[in-house]
C-alpha positions in Angstrom: -0.2 16.6 10.9 -3.7 17.6 12.3 -3.8 20.3 9.7 -3.0 18.2 6.8 -5.7 17.5 3.9 -3.9 16.2 1.3 -0.7 14.5 0.7 0.5 13.0 -3.1 3.6 11.4 -2.4 3.1 8.7 -5.1 6.5 6.9 -6.3 8.6 7.8 -2.9 10.0 4.3 -2.0 7.8 4.6 1.0 6.8 1.1 3.1 5.2 2.3 6.1 2.2 5.5 7.0 2.5 4.8 10.0 2.9 8.7 11.0 -0.3 8.6 8.7 -2.2 8.0 11.7 -2.0 11.5 13.2 -3.6 13.9 10.0 -7.3 12.5 11.0 -8.3 15.7 8.7 -6.4 14.1 5.7 -8.5 14.0 2.4 -7.2 12.9 -0.7 -3.8 10.5 -0.4 -1.7 8.7 -3.8 0.3 6.6 -2.7 0.4 5.0 -6.0 3.8 3.2 -6.9 5.0 2.9 -3.3 5.8 -0.2 -0.6 3.4 -0.5 2.0 1.9 -3.9 2.3 -0.2 -2.5 5.7 -2.9 -0.3 5.6 -4.3 -0.6 9.1 -2.6 3.0 10.2 -5.1 4.7 7.8 -8.2 2.9 9.5 -9.0 6.3 11.5 -8.6 8.3 8.7 -12.5 8.9 8.7 -12.6 11.9 6.8 -10.1 10.3 3.8 -12.3 9.7 0.9 -10.1 9.6 -2.2 -7.0 7.6 -1.6 -5.3 6.0 -4.8 -3.2 3.5 -3.5 -2.2 1.3 -6.6 -0.1 -0.3 -7.6 2.6 -0.8 -4.3 5.6 -2.3 -6.4 7.1 -4.7 -2.8 10.5 -6.3 -3.3 10.6 -10.0 -2.7 12.8 -13.0 -2.9 12.7 -14.8 -5.8 10.2 -18.2 -6.1 10.6 -21.7 -6.5 7.8 -24.0 -7.9 5.7 -26.3 -8.6 4.3 -25.5 -5.1 5.1 -22.7 -3.0 3.4 -21.3 0.4 2.9 -17.3 0.3 3.1 -15.1 2.7 -0.2 -12.5 2.6 1.8 -9.2 2.7 -1.4 -7.2 2.3 -3.6 -5.9 5.8 -6.3 -3.9 5.1 -7.5 -1.1 6.8 -9.1 -3.0 10.1 -5.5 -4.4 10.9 -6.6 -8.3 9.2 -4.8 -9.8 6.5 -7.0 -9.3 2.9 -7.6 -12.2 0.4 -6.8 -11.6 -2.8 -9.2 -10.5 -5.1 -8.0 -12.2 -8.0 -4.4 -14.1 -8.4 -3.3 -14.6 -12.2 0.2 -16.1 -13.9 1.5 -15.8 -17.4 4.3 -17.8 -18.4 6.3 -15.4 -20.2 7.9 -17.4 -22.5 4.0 -18.9 -24.0 2.1 -16.3 -22.4 -0.7 -18.7 -21.3 -2.2 -17.3 -18.8 -3.4 -19.3 -15.1 -5.8 -17.8 -12.8 -6.6 -19.4 -9.2 -9.7 -20.0 -7.6 -9.4 -17.4 -5.1 -12.5 -18.5 -3.6 -10.7 -21.5 -2.0 -8.6 -19.1 0.2 -9.3 -19.3 3.6 -10.7 -15.1 4.6 -8.1 -13.6 6.7 -5.3 -15.9 6.6 -2.0 -14.8 6.2 -0.7 -17.4 3.9 -2.0 -19.0 1.0 -0.6 -22.0 -1.5 0.1 -21.7 -4.8 0.2 -25.1 -6.7 1.6 -25.7 -10.4 2.7 -28.8 -10.2 0.6 -29.5 -13.5 1.9 -26.6 -15.5 4.9 -26.2 -17.4 8.5 -25.8 -16.2 9.3 -22.5 -17.2 9.0 -18.6 -15.1 5.9 -17.0 -14.6 4.8 -13.8 -13.8 2.5 -13.9 -10.9 0.3 -11.1 -9.2 -1.6 -11.3 -7.4 -4.5 -8.4 -6.4 -6.7 -7.5 -3.7 -9.3 -4.2 -2.8 -8.3 -2.7 -0.2 -11.9 -0.3 -0.7 -14.0 -0.9 -3.7 -12.2 1.1 -6.2 -9.1 0.4 -5.1 -6.6 -2.2 -5.7 -3.4 -3.0 -4.9 -1.5 -5.4 -6.8 1.9 -7.4 -6.0 4.1 -8.8 -9.0 5.9 -11.7 -8.1 8.5 -13.9 -10.2 8.0 -17.1 -10.0 10.7 -20.1 -11.1 8.3 -23.9 -12.0 11.0 -26.9 -11.7 9.2 -29.8 -11.3 11.7 -32.5 -10.8 12.7 -34.3 -14.0 12.5 -38.2 -13.5 15.6 -39.8 -15.1 16.3 -44.0 -15.9 19.2 -44.8 -14.5 21.2 -45.8 -17.0 24.0 -48.4 -16.1 27.5 -47.8 -17.9 29.0 -51.0 -18.0 33.5 -50.9 -17.8 35.3 -51.6 -20.8 38.7 -52.5 -21.2 41.0 -52.1 -23.4 44.4 -53.5 -24.0 46.8 -52.4 -25.8 48.8 -54.2 -27.9 
């Protein structure tokens, strides 16, 4: 592992790189198209200057709205949670785009909230983008089902008796 200087493993369905912490001479790493959310095992790789890690495709359970608390899944090279650099949603039928103000998220938070209560019902594609390094973006893609509760007036039905002759 100490002799490894370059590794290309795109689209390999890999979710952890803990073993790479021992590749101390690694200079170039392509891990695009995998399922990695914790990059802290790479923090001691001081020679690593070429890292291609986007996108990461992470399988998640379905999310329902209108208000959803999201777990922050991405840890940076230092082991701390990364703050999203951009959060965008697109309604899958109308293509209306919505952007979340990422400045309101507490730094290094392990979770954050997305509120769609003022938006139309329907399915939204949610993309959360992180900057691992200045030139390395991590994007997570979710689908959110926004189903606001609709209140109906209760209709009282009178019982009608029908007499047969």
